[in-house]
Biotite code that builds the C-alpha atoms (Angstrom):
import biotite.structure as struc

atoms = struc.array([
    struc.Atom([79.931, 68.590, -66.624], chain_id="A", res_id=1, res_name="MET", atom_name="CA", element="C"),
    struc.Atom([76.175, 67.570, -67.316], chain_id="A", res_id=2, res_name="PRO", atom_name="CA", element="C"),
    struc.Atom([75.781, 65.372, -69.696], chain_id="A", res_id=3, res_name="ARG", atom_name="CA", element="C"),
    struc.Atom([73.866, 67.009, -72.660], chain_id="A", res_id=4, res_name="GLN", atom_name="CA", element="C"),
    struc.Atom([69.836, 66.107, -73.603], chain_id="A", res_id=5, res_name="ARG", atom_name="CA", element="C"),
    struc.Atom([68.353, 64.888, -76.823], chain_id="A", res_id=6, res_name="CYS", atom_name="CA", element="C"),
    struc.Atom([67.576, 67.957, -79.044], chain_id="A", res_id=7, res_name="THR", atom_name="CA", element="C"),
    struc.Atom([65.142, 65.596, -81.011], chain_id="A", res_id=8, res_name="GLY", atom_name="CA", element="C"),
    struc.Atom([60.867, 65.744, -80.182], chain_id="A", res_id=9, res_name="THR", atom_name="CA", element="C"),
    struc.Atom([58.586, 62.772, -78.936], chain_id="A", res_id=10, res_name="THR", atom_name="CA", element="C"),
    struc.Atom([55.489, 61.474, -81.632], chain_id="A", res_id=11, res_name="ARG", atom_name="CA", element="C"),
    struc.Atom([53.915, 64.123, -79.386], chain_id="A", res_id=12, res_name="ALA", atom_name="CA", element="C"),
    struc.Atom([55.500, 66.826, -80.533], chain_id="A", res_id=13, res_name="GLY", atom_name="CA", element="C"),
    struc.Atom([57.388, 67.622, -77.803], chain_id="A", res_id=14, res_name="ASP", atom_name="CA", element="C"),
    struc.Atom([60.820, 67.743, -76.322], chain_id="A", res_id=15, res_name="PRO", atom_name="CA", element="C"),
    struc.Atom([63.484, 63.996, -76.078], chain_id="A", res_id=16, res_name="CYS", atom_name="CA", element="C"),
    struc.Atom([64.353, 63.674, -73.176], chain_id="A", res_id=17, res_name="ARG", atom_name="CA", element="C"),
    struc.Atom([67.166, 60.847, -73.740], chain_id="A", res_id=18, res_name="SER", atom_name="CA", element="C"),
    struc.Atom([70.884, 61.654, -73.352], chain_id="A", res_id=19, res_name="PHE", atom_name="CA", element="C"),
    struc.Atom([72.170, 62.221, -76.099], chain_id="A", res_id=20, res_name="ALA", atom_name="CA", element="C"),
    struc.Atom([75.199, 59.630, -77.775], chain_id="A", res_id=21, res_name="VAL", atom_name="CA", element="C"),
    struc.Atom([76.123, 61.889, -81.228], chain_id="A", res_id=22, res_name="ALA", atom_name="CA", element="C"),
    struc.Atom([75.096, 64.945, -82.314], chain_id="A", res_id=23, res_name="ASP", atom_name="CA", element="C"),
    struc.Atom([73.202, 65.724, -79.504], chain_id="A", res_id=24, res_name="SER", atom_name="CA", element="C"),
    struc.Atom([70.567, 63.038, -80.895], chain_id="A", res_id=25, res_name="LEU", atom_name="CA", element="C"),
    struc.Atom([69.873, 60.004, -78.815], chain_id="A", res_id=26, res_name="CYS", atom_name="CA", element="C"),
    struc.Atom([69.688, 56.736, -80.070], chain_id="A", res_id=27, res_name="GLN", atom_name="CA", element="C"),
    struc.Atom([66.021, 56.316, -81.439], chain_id="A", res_id=28, res_name="SER", atom_name="CA", element="C"),
    struc.Atom([66.929, 59.467, -83.187], chain_id="A", res_id=29, res_name="HIS", atom_name="CA", element="C"),
    struc.Atom([69.793, 59.865, -84.844], chain_id="A", res_id=30, res_name="HIS", atom_name="CA", element="C"),
    struc.Atom([69.580, 58.275, -88.050], chain_id="A", res_id=31, res_name="PRO", atom_name="CA", element="C"),
    struc.Atom([72.599, 55.965, -88.270], chain_id="A", res_id=32, res_name="GLN", atom_name="CA", element="C"),
    struc.Atom([72.326, 54.126, -85.006], chain_id="A", res_id=33, res_name="ARG", atom_name="CA", element="C"),
    struc.Atom([67.862, 54.094, -85.415], chain_id="A", res_id=34, res_name="ARG", atom_name="CA", element="C"),
    struc.Atom([68.502, 50.500, -86.692], chain_id="A", res_id=35, res_name="GLN", atom_name="CA", element="C"),
    struc.Atom([70.452, 49.004, -83.870], chain_id="A", res_id=36, res_name="ALA", atom_name="CA", element="C"),
    struc.Atom([68.263, 50.848, -81.590], chain_id="A", res_id=37, res_name="HIS", atom_name="CA", element="C"),
    struc.Atom([65.226, 49.229, -82.831], chain_id="A", res_id=38, res_name="LEU", atom_name="CA", element="C"),
    struc.Atom([66.594, 45.528, -82.874], chain_id="A", res_id=39, res_name="GLU", atom_name="CA", element="C"),
    struc.Atom([67.973, 46.047, -79.254], chain_id="A", res_id=40, res_name="ALA", atom_name="CA", element="C"),
    struc.Atom([64.386, 46.848, -78.411], chain_id="A", res_id=41, res_name="THR", atom_name="CA", element="C"),
    struc.Atom([63.168, 44.251, -80.655], chain_id="A", res_id=42, res_name="ARG", atom_name="CA", element="C"),
    struc.Atom([65.767, 41.372, -78.895], chain_id="A", res_id=43, res_name="LYS", atom_name="CA", element="C"),
    struc.Atom([64.676, 43.645, -75.504], chain_id="A", res_id=44, res_name="GLY", atom_name="CA", element="C"),
    struc.Atom([60.559, 42.722, -75.740], chain_id="A", res_id=45, res_name="GLY", atom_name="CA", element="C"),
    struc.Atom([61.474, 39.053, -76.690], chain_id="A", res_id=46, res_name="GLU", atom_name="CA", element="C"),
    struc.Atom([63.527, 38.209, -73.367], chain_id="A", res_id=47, res_name="ALA", atom_name="CA", element="C"),
    struc.Atom([61.102, 39.541, -71.333], chain_id="A", res_id=48, res_name="ARG", atom_name="CA", element="C"),
    struc.Atom([57.976, 37.880, -72.970], chain_id="A", res_id=49, res_name="SER", atom_name="CA", element="C"),
    struc.Atom([55.847, 36.412, -70.446], chain_id="A", res_id=50, res_name="ALA", atom_name="CA", element="C"),
    struc.Atom([55.729, 33.201, -72.377], chain_id="A", res_id=51, res_name="VAL", atom_name="CA", element="C"),
    struc.Atom([59.627, 33.255, -72.788], chain_id="A", res_id=52, res_name="ARG", atom_name="CA", element="C"),
    struc.Atom([59.905, 33.396, -69.149], chain_id="A", res_id=53, res_name="ARG", atom_name="CA", element="C"),
    struc.Atom([57.760, 30.920, -68.258], chain_id="A", res_id=54, res_name="ALA", atom_name="CA", element="C"),
    struc.Atom([59.392, 28.621, -70.870], chain_id="A", res_id=55, res_name="ALA", atom_name="CA", element="C"),
    struc.Atom([62.457, 29.496, -69.219], chain_id="A", res_id=56, res_name="ARG", atom_name="CA", element="C"),
    struc.Atom([61.533, 28.860, -65.778], chain_id="A", res_id=57, res_name="LEU", atom_name="CA", element="C"),
    struc.Atom([59.689, 25.168, -66.243], chain_id="A", res_id=58, res_name="TRP", atom_name="CA", element="C"),
    struc.Atom([63.230, 24.111, -68.635], chain_id="A", res_id=59, res_name="ALA", atom_name="CA", element="C"),
    struc.Atom([65.791, 25.478, -65.447], chain_id="A", res_id=60, res_name="SER", atom_name="CA", element="C"),
    struc.Atom([63.502, 23.516, -62.542], chain_id="A", res_id=61, res_name="ARG", atom_name="CA", element="C"),
    struc.Atom([63.873, 20.683, -65.667], chain_id="A", res_id=62, res_name="GLY", atom_name="CA", element="C"),
    struc.Atom([60.513, 18.560, -65.368], chain_id="A", res_id=63, res_name="GLN", atom_name="CA", element="C"),
    struc.Atom([58.883, 16.866, -67.265], chain_id="A", res_id=64, res_name="GLU", atom_name="CA", element="C"),
    struc.Atom([55.179, 17.940, -66.683], chain_id="A", res_id=65, res_name="ILE", atom_name="CA", element="C"),
    struc.Atom([52.158, 15.774, -67.078], chain_id="A", res_id=66, res_name="GLU", atom_name="CA", element="C"),
    struc.Atom([48.486, 16.281, -67.684], chain_id="A", res_id=67, res_name="GLN", atom_name="CA", element="C"),
    struc.Atom([47.378, 15.110, -64.461], chain_id="A", res_id=68, res_name="GLY", atom_name="CA", element="C"),
    struc.Atom([50.344, 18.239, -62.875], chain_id="A", res_id=69, res_name="ASP", atom_name="CA", element="C"),
    struc.Atom([48.976, 21.094, -64.376], chain_id="A", res_id=70, res_name="LEU", atom_name="CA", element="C"),
    struc.Atom([46.106, 21.116, -61.412], chain_id="A", res_id=71, res_name="PRO", atom_name="CA", element="C"),
    struc.Atom([48.885, 21.656, -58.563], chain_id="A", res_id=72, res_name="ALA", atom_name="CA", element="C"),
    struc.Atom([51.290, 23.738, -60.905], chain_id="A", res_id=73, res_name="ILE", atom_name="CA", element="C"),
    struc.Atom([48.990, 26.223, -60.738], chain_id="A", res_id=74, res_name="LEU", atom_name="CA", element="C"),
    struc.Atom([47.933, 26.114, -57.042], chain_id="A", res_id=75, res_name="ARG", atom_name="CA", element="C"),
    struc.Atom([51.755, 26.342, -56.928], chain_id="A", res_id=76, res_name="ALA", atom_name="CA", element="C"),
    struc.Atom([52.182, 29.514, -59.342], chain_id="A", res_id=77, res_name="THR", atom_name="CA", element="C"),
    struc.Atom([49.214, 31.010, -57.072], chain_id="A", res_id=78, res_name="MET", atom_name="CA", element="C"),
    struc.Atom([51.129, 31.036, -54.068], chain_id="A", res_id=79, res_name="LEU", atom_name="CA", element="C"),
    struc.Atom([53.906, 31.466, -56.431], chain_id="A", res_id=80, res_name="ASP", atom_name="CA", element="C"),
    struc.Atom([52.395, 34.857, -57.508], chain_id="A", res_id=81, res_name="VAL", atom_name="CA", element="C"),
    struc.Atom([50.847, 36.532, -53.463], chain_id="A", res_id=82, res_name="ARG", atom_name="CA", element="C"),
    struc.Atom([54.429, 35.299, -52.127], chain_id="A", res_id=83, res_name="THR", atom_name="CA", element="C"),
    struc.Atom([55.690, 37.607, -54.626], chain_id="A", res_id=84, res_name="GLY", atom_name="CA", element="C"),
    struc.Atom([58.721, 34.982, -56.537], chain_id="A", res_id=85, res_name="VAL", atom_name="CA", element="C"),
    struc.Atom([57.079, 35.376, -59.501], chain_id="A", res_id=86, res_name="ILE", atom_name="CA", element="C"),
    struc.Atom([55.733, 38.230, -61.456], chain_id="A", res_id=87, res_name="GLU", atom_name="CA", element="C"),
    struc.Atom([51.635, 37.724, -62.322], chain_id="A", res_id=88, res_name="PRO", atom_name="CA", element="C"),
    struc.Atom([52.271, 38.555, -66.726], chain_id="A", res_id=89, res_name="ALA", atom_name="CA", element="C"),
    struc.Atom([54.334, 34.282, -65.628], chain_id="A", res_id=90, res_name="VAL", atom_name="CA", element="C"),
    struc.Atom([51.842, 33.511, -63.860], chain_id="A", res_id=91, res_name="ALA", atom_name="CA", element="C"),
    struc.Atom([49.296, 34.271, -66.655], chain_id="A", res_id=92, res_name="GLN", atom_name="CA", element="C"),
    struc.Atom([51.553, 33.167, -68.995], chain_id="A", res_id=93, res_name="ALA", atom_name="CA", element="C"),
    struc.Atom([51.720, 29.885, -66.945], chain_id="A", res_id=94, res_name="ILE", atom_name="CA", element="C"),
    struc.Atom([47.725, 29.738, -67.431], chain_id="A", res_id=95, res_name="ALA", atom_name="CA", element="C"),
    struc.Atom([47.411, 30.450, -70.380], chain_id="A", res_id=96, res_name="SER", atom_name="CA", element="C"),
    struc.Atom([49.975, 27.139, -71.984], chain_id="A", res_id=97, res_name="LEU", atom_name="CA", element="C"),
    struc.Atom([48.036, 25.379, -69.008], chain_id="A", res_id=98, res_name="ALA", atom_name="CA", element="C"),
    struc.Atom([44.681, 25.983, -71.427], chain_id="A", res_id=99, res_name="LYS", atom_name="CA", element="C"),
    struc.Atom([46.008, 25.315, -74.256], chain_id="A", res_id=100, res_name="THR", atom_name="CA", element="C"),
    struc.Atom([47.435, 21.807, -73.075], chain_id="A", res_id=101, res_name="SER", atom_name="CA", element="C"),
    struc.Atom([44.405, 20.722, -71.880], chain_id="A", res_id=102, res_name="VAL", atom_name="CA", element="C"),
    struc.Atom([42.853, 21.704, -75.145], chain_id="A", res_id=103, res_name="ALA", atom_name="CA", element="C"),
    struc.Atom([45.317, 20.047, -77.363], chain_id="A", res_id=104, res_name="LEU", atom_name="CA", element="C"),
    struc.Atom([44.574, 17.126, -74.656], chain_id="A", res_id=105, res_name="ALA", atom_name="CA", element="C"),
    struc.Atom([40.878, 16.750, -75.242], chain_id="A", res_id=106, res_name="THR", atom_name="CA", element="C"),
    struc.Atom([41.203, 17.355, -79.329], chain_id="A", res_id=107, res_name="ASP", atom_name="CA", element="C"),
    struc.Atom([43.787, 14.270, -79.124], chain_id="A", res_id=108, res_name="LEU", atom_name="CA", element="C"),
    struc.Atom([41.318, 12.269, -76.951], chain_id="A", res_id=109, res_name="GLU", atom_name="CA", element="C"),
    struc.Atom([38.196, 13.225, -79.167], chain_id="A", res_id=110, res_name="ILE", atom_name="CA", element="C"),
    struc.Atom([40.691, 12.282, -82.076], chain_id="A", res_id=111, res_name="GLU", atom_name="CA", element="C"),
    struc.Atom([41.846, 8.605, -80.475], chain_id="A", res_id=112, res_name="ASP", atom_name="CA", element="C"),
    struc.Atom([37.484, 8.192, -79.823], chain_id="A", res_id=113, res_name="ARG", atom_name="CA", element="C"),
    struc.Atom([36.776, 8.514, -82.993], chain_id="A", res_id=114, res_name="LEU", atom_name="CA", element="C"),
    struc.Atom([39.898, 6.428, -84.706], chain_id="A", res_id=115, res_name="ALA", atom_name="CA", element="C"),
    struc.Atom([37.779, 3.756, -82.496], chain_id="A", res_id=116, res_name="ALA", atom_name="CA", element="C"),
    struc.Atom([34.575, 4.644, -83.362], chain_id="A", res_id=117, res_name="LEU", atom_name="CA", element="C"),
    struc.Atom([35.602, 4.044, -87.200], chain_id="A", res_id=118, res_name="GLU", atom_name="CA", element="C"),
    struc.Atom([38.174, 1.400, -86.325], chain_id="A", res_id=119, res_name="HIS", atom_name="CA", element="C"),
    struc.Atom([34.711, -0.593, -84.443], chain_id="A", res_id=120, res_name="ALA", atom_name="CA", element="C"),
    struc.Atom([32.179, 0.431, -87.781], chain_id="A", res_id=121, res_name="ALA", atom_name="CA", element="C"),
    struc.Atom([34.609, -0.744, -90.192], chain_id="A", res_id=122, res_name="GLY", atom_name="CA", element="C"),
    struc.Atom([35.934, 2.617, -91.521], chain_id="A", res_id=123, res_name="ILE", atom_name="CA", element="C"),
    struc.Atom([39.371, 3.112, -92.986], chain_id="A", res_id=124, res_name="GLU", atom_name="CA", element="C"),
    struc.Atom([40.718, 6.683, -92.029], chain_id="A", res_id=125, res_name="ALA", atom_name="CA", element="C"),
    struc.Atom([42.431, 6.871, -94.803], chain_id="A", res_id=126, res_name="ASP", atom_name="CA", element="C"),
    struc.Atom([39.032, 6.240, -97.739], chain_id="A", res_id=127, res_name="ASN", atom_name="CA", element="C"),
    struc.Atom([37.452, 9.120, -95.584], chain_id="A", res_id=128, res_name="VAL", atom_name="CA", element="C"),
    struc.Atom([38.001, 12.097, -98.148], chain_id="A", res_id=129, res_name="THR", atom_name="CA", element="C"),
    struc.Atom([34.394, 13.610, -97.816], chain_id="A", res_id=130, res_name="SER", atom_name="CA", element="C"),
    struc.Atom([30.793, 13.480, -96.423], chain_id="A", res_id=131, res_name="PHE", atom_name="CA", element="C"),
    struc.Atom([28.373, 12.300, -98.031], chain_id="A", res_id=132, res_name="PRO", atom_name="CA", element="C"),
    struc.Atom([25.998, 14.356, -98.739], chain_id="A", res_id=133, res_name="ASP", atom_name="CA", element="C"),
    struc.Atom([22.489, 13.337, -96.873], chain_id="A", res_id=134, res_name="ARG", atom_name="CA", element="C"),
    struc.Atom([20.107, 15.166, -99.622], chain_id="A", res_id=135, res_name="ARG", atom_name="CA", element="C"),
    struc.Atom([20.856, 12.617, -102.621], chain_id="A", res_id=136, res_name="ARG", atom_name="CA", element="C"),
    struc.Atom([19.628, 9.379, -99.708], chain_id="A", res_id=137, res_name="ALA", atom_name="CA", element="C"),
])
């Protein structure tokens, strides 16, 4: 016996192509199952996000990543994409994380250099609350 199709309609007004689960409606159209369907869809989307996949990939390898490792990681990632080991979306996430890591390292270096300059000038960072108004001078 063939499975019954959902009698609901899509947003475009076309007949729904999913199979019915209860009362001639699919999980998306059935009012009592709609919330469960939305939650399952949300969880599925989270589990499949490229960023999460990339994070799981590196965590599964148990590796600490240093700033100097990024060029080699990116080269390996490109090779993995070319050979089909990882999806391009995962590689994009890795590249995005690498870019963020470089930006963060740059920001931290600037903060360290500024602190050293303030120390050399005898300025205590805790006492600086705002820039002096240069128009008064």
